[in-house]
LOMARFI-337699 format. One record per atom (N, C-alpha, C): residue in three letters; x, y, z. Coordinates in pm, whole numbers, padded with zeros to 5 digits, always signed. Each point is the difference from the previous one (the first is absolute). Layout:
<nodes>
ALAXYZ
...
</nodes>
This chain:
<nodes>
MET-00402-01474-00894
MET+00088+00010+00115
MET+00021+00145+00042
GLU+00020+00088-00096
GLU+00019+00142+00031
GLU-00121+00056+00074
ARG-00115-00056-00027
ARG-00124+00042+00066
ARG+00011-00014+00152
ASN+00059-00111+00046
ASN+00016-00021+00143
ASN+00088+00107+00063
MET+00106+00036-00071
MET+00090+00103+00050
MET-00073+00134+00009
LEU-00079+00031-00101
LEU-00077+00124+00001
LEU-00095+00000+00120
GLU-00065-00112+00024
GLU-00093-00008+00113
GLU+00072+00023+00132
ARG+00117-00062+00017
ARG+00075+00016+00125
ARG+00051+00143+00015
VAL+00050+00057-00109
VAL+00048+00139+00003
VAL-00116+00093+00038
LYS-00117-00025-00055
LYS-00118+00081+00033
LYS-00033-00011+00149
GLU+00008-00122+00054
GLU-00027-00020+00142
GLU+00097+00081+00086
ILE+00127-00003-00036
ILE+00102+00075+00075
ILE-00029+00149-00007
ILE-00036+00049-00118
ILE-00029+00143-00017
ILE-00121+00038+00085
GLU-00106-00080-00006
GLU-00120+00029+00078
GLU+00030+00001+00150
GLU+00083-00095+00042
GLU+00037-00010+00141
GLU+00083+00122+00042
GLN+00099+00034-00080
GLN+00091+00109+00036
GLN-00067+00137-00005
LEU-00090+00018-00096
LEU-00066+00130-00014
LEU-00135+00004+00072
ASN-00034-00114+00060
ASN-00126-00010+00075
ASN-00119+00040-00087
ILE-00005-00058-00119
ILE-00110+00027-00093
ILE-00064-00132-00039
GLU-00127+00005-00033
GLU-00065-00117-00056
GLU-00111+00046-00091
GLY-00036-00086-00092
GLY-00106+00034-00093
GLY+00046+00095-00110
VAL+00131+00024-00007
VAL+00054+00086-00105
VAL+00051-00091-00111
GLU-00037+00030-00123
GLU+00048-00082-00110
GLU+00149+00026-00021
ILE+00077-00105+00003
ILE+00144+00011-00020
ILE+00036-00088-00120
THR+00061+00063-00100
THR+00044-00073-00119
THR+00150+00024-00015
GLU+00058-00062-00102
GLU+00143+00021-00024
GLU+00031+00145-00037
GLU-00101+00072-00050
GLU+00020+00140-00040
GLU-00017+00097+00117
THR-00049-00049+00114
THR-00025+00088+00114
THR+00130+00063+00048
ARG-00003+00134+00015
ARG+00118+00075+00045
ARG-00011+00021+00151
PHE+00111-00023+00069
PHE-00001+00009+00146
PHE-00036+00140+00050
LYS+00069+00100-00050
LYS-00021+00137+00051
LYS-00129+00061-00054
GLU-00017-00004-00131
GLU-00113+00069-00062
GLU-00134-00069+00025
ASP-00003-00134-00010
ASP-00126-00071+00010
ASP-00034-00046+00143
LEU+00103-00029+00079
LEU-00023-00054+00134
LEU+00036+00100+00110
ASP+00042+00120-00038
ASP+00037+00105+00097
ASP+00106-00045+00099
ALA+00092-00084-00044
ALA+00107-00046+00089
ALA+00105+00109+00013
ASP+00040+00029+00125
ASP+00108+00097+00019
ASP+00132-00074+00016
SER+00106+00073+00026
SER+00133-00061+00009
SER+00008-00107+00108
LEU-00060+00025+00114
LEU+00001-00097+00109
LEU-00077-00126-00040
ASP-00115+00019-00066
ASP-00078-00114-00048
ASP+00084-00085-00095
LEU+00068+00066-00092
LEU+00081-00071-00099
LEU+00113-00075+00068
PHE+00063+00063+00098
PHE+00109-00063+00073
PHE-00049-00127+00069
GLU-00115+00010+00067
GLU-00056-00115+00071
GLU-00044-00110-00096
MET-00051+00041-00116
MET-00040-00098-00101
MET+00121-00075-00053
VAL+00105+00074-00031
VAL+00123-00062-00050
VAL+00055-00097+00105
ASP-00005+00043+00125
ASP+00044-00085+00110
ASP-00079-00131+00001
ALA-00131+00010-00017
ALA-00085-00119-00002
ALA+00032-00090-00119
PHE+00027+00060-00117
PHE+00036-00079-00118
PHE+00133-00072+00022
GLN+00096+00071+00062
GLN+00130-00061+00027
GLN-00016-00119+00093
GLU-00081+00017+00102
GLU-00022-00108+00096
GLU-00074-00118-00064
GLU-00102+00030-00077
GLU-00082-00105-00063
GLU+00080-00081-00101
TYR+00082+00069-00080
TYR+00066-00067-00112
TYR+00150-00022+00020
GLY+00054+00045+00113
GLY+00142-00023+00028
GLY+00092+00068-00100
VAL-00043+00117-00046
VAL+00077+00076-00099
VAL+00034+00136+00060
GLU+00124+00043-00018
GLU+00036+00133+00047
GLU-00026+00100-00111
ILE-00069+00108+00036
ILE-00030+00106-00097
ILE+00073+00125+00046
PRO+00115+00030-00064
PRO+00078+00117+00042
PRO-00074+00131-00029
PRO+00025+00102+00082
PRO-00070+00128-00016
PRO+00011+00058-00142
GLU+00113-00020-00065
GLU+00016+00057-00135
GLU-00091-00066-00103
ASP-00054-00116+00033
ASP-00092-00068-00093
ASP-00144+00044+00019
LEU-00028+00071+00107
LEU-00138+00037+00031
LEU-00062+00092-00104
GLU+00082+00083-00065
GLU-00051+00094-00101
GLU-00072-00072-00113
GLN+00047-00120-00034
GLN-00060-00073-00113
GLN-00123-00079+00041
ILE-00028-00006+00130
ILE-00116-00075+00047
ILE-00114+00098+00028
THR-00080+00023-00101
THR-00107+00100+00012
THR-00140-00060-00014
THR-00006-00121-00057
THR-00130-00065-00020
THR+00004-00141+00057
VAL-00115-00060+00013
VAL-00009-00138+00046
VAL+00074-00092-00097
GLY-00018+00023-00129
GLY+00069-00081-00101
GLY+00151+00014+00010
SER+00048+00119+00035
SER+00146+00019+00007
SER+00060-00074+00119
ILE-00072-00012+00112
ILE+00055-00078+00112
ILE-00001-00149-00035
ILE-00103-00046-00070
ILE-00004-00141-00041
ILE+00116-00030-00096
LYS+00020+00087-00098
LYS+00110-00020-00095
LYS+00134+00004+00072
TYR+00016+00095+00093
TYR+00124+00012+00076
TYR+00029-00130+00075
LEU-00101-00050+00070
LEU+00018-00124+00077
LEU+00033-00118-00091
GLN-00067-00007-00115
GLN+00028-00108-00095
GLN+00141+00012-00054
ASP+00045+00124-00028
ASP+00137+00021-00050
ASP+00102-00042+00104
LYS-00038+00003+00127
LYS+00088-00041+00110
LYS-00007-00150+00025
GLY-00079-00070-00082
GLY-00006-00145+00010
GLY-00116-00054+00082
VAL-00089+00088+00042
VAL-00117-00047+00076
VAL-00097-00064-00097
GLU-00049-00119+00036
GLU-00098-00066-00084
GLU-00137+00014+00059
ALA-00099+00009-00086
ALA-00138+00020+00044
ALA-00048-00117+00083
</nodes>
């Protein structure tokens, strides 16, 4: 089940960053590996909030640095895969 969530999260990241063909794993870091800047991250978080109906306050953004961390964050907020 978690696999489906990873796939959807990857789709959102690819869409928001306008990238394709890049390997994205749970260890992938947004800034270092995907060259996402602050605006990219903001738009990505916006897309995650819309997709999963979860509010992600700005103070929580510091802990969301990898693909795995956004999945864990969403799961901790009660989102199911």
